[in-house]
C-alpha positions in Angstrom: 0.7 -22.3 -10.3 0.6 -18.8 -11.0 3.2 -17.6 -8.8 5.5 -20.4 -10.3 5.1 -19.0 -13.5 5.6 -15.5 -12.3 8.8 -16.4 -10.7 10.0 -18.1 -13.8 9.6 -15.0 -16.0 11.2 -12.8 -13.4 14.2 -15.4 -13.4 14.4 -15.1 -17.1 14.3 -11.2 -17.3 16.9 -10.6 -14.5 19.2 -13.1 -16.1 19.4 -11.1 -19.2 22.7 -9.4 -20.0 21.2 -6.0 -20.0 19.4 -6.3 -16.8 22.0 -4.5 -14.7 21.1 -1.7 -16.8 17.7 -1.7 -15.6 19.0 -1.8 -12.0 21.0 1.5 -12.9 18.1 3.1 -14.2 15.9 2.2 -11.4 18.4 3.0 -8.7 18.7 6.6 -10.2 15.1 7.1 -10.5 14.8 6.0 -7.0 16.5 9.3 -5.8 13.4 11.2 -6.8 10.8 8.6 -6.5 11.4 7.0 -3.0 8.5 4.7 -3.3 10.5 2.7 -5.6 12.6 1.7 -2.8 11.0 -1.6 -2.2 10.7 -2.7 -5.9 14.5 -1.9 -6.9 15.5 -3.7 -3.6 13.6 -6.8 -4.6 14.5 -6.8 -8.2 18.4 -6.1 -7.1 18.1 -9.2 -4.9 16.6 -11.2 -7.4 19.2 -10.4 -10.1 22.1 -11.1 -7.6 20.7 -14.5 -6.8 19.7 -15.5 -10.1 23.1 -14.3 -11.6 25.1 -15.9 -8.9 28.4 -15.0 -7.1 30.6 -14.4 -10.2 28.2 -11.9 -11.7 27.1 -10.2 -8.5 29.4 -7.6 -8.8 28.1 -6.4 -11.9 24.9 -6.0 -10.4 26.4 -4.3 -7.2 28.0 -1.8 -9.4 25.2 -0.9 -11.6 23.1 -0.2 -8.3 25.8 1.8 -6.7 26.6 3.7 -10.0 22.7 4.3 -10.5 22.2 5.9 -6.9 25.4 8.0 -7.6 23.9 9.1 -10.7 20.6 10.0 -9.3 22.3 11.8 -6.3 24.6 13.8 -9.0 21.6 14.9 -10.6 19.8 15.9 -7.5 22.8 17.8 -6.3 22.9 19.6 -9.7 19.2 20.5 -9.2 19.6 21.7 -5.7 22.5 23.8 -6.8 20.7 25.3 -9.7 17.5 25.8 -8.2 18.1 26.1 -4.4 17.0 24.1 -1.4 13.8 26.3 -1.0 12.6 24.9 -4.3 13.2 21.3 -3.1 11.3 22.1 0.0 8.5 23.4 -2.0 8.7 20.4 -4.5 8.8 17.9 -1.8 6.8 19.4 1.3 5.7 15.8 2.9 9.4 14.9 3.1 10.2 18.1 5.2 7.4 17.6 7.6 7.5 14.2 8.2 8.6 13.0 11.8 11.3 11.0 10.0 12.9 14.1 8.3 12.9 15.6 11.9 14.7 12.8 13.4 17.2 13.1 10.2 18.1 16.5 11.1 18.6 15.9 14.6 21.0 13.0 13.9 22.9 14.8 11.1 23.1 17.9 13.7 24.4 15.9 16.5 26.6 13.4 14.5 28.0 15.4 11.7 29.1 13.4 8.7 29.0 10.5 10.7 25.5 11.0 11.4 24.6 11.1 7.8 26.5 7.8 7.0 25.0 6.0 10.2 
């Protein structure tokens, strides 16, 4: 079947020793291209399942470090260009109802609101 062949190809790719680097790169990129979230999550979970419990930590570490790298770059961009540049570059984010809710939670809960 077509889906079986596709699953077989995916399994071969995510089991490659270099695949955690793909997870790292996609996680970092996802900071700027939020629409990748579903794809990154699917690949991450697939890699963890295929690699098994012994190699799960490598995928988890690659995912976490990729997200950290992305947010570090984002922070540097905000520091160098300012918050106004970010608001102008991503206008849809700041006008969405989700952003309004996020700001309200952060204002009422402080850092705990950010984490939660």
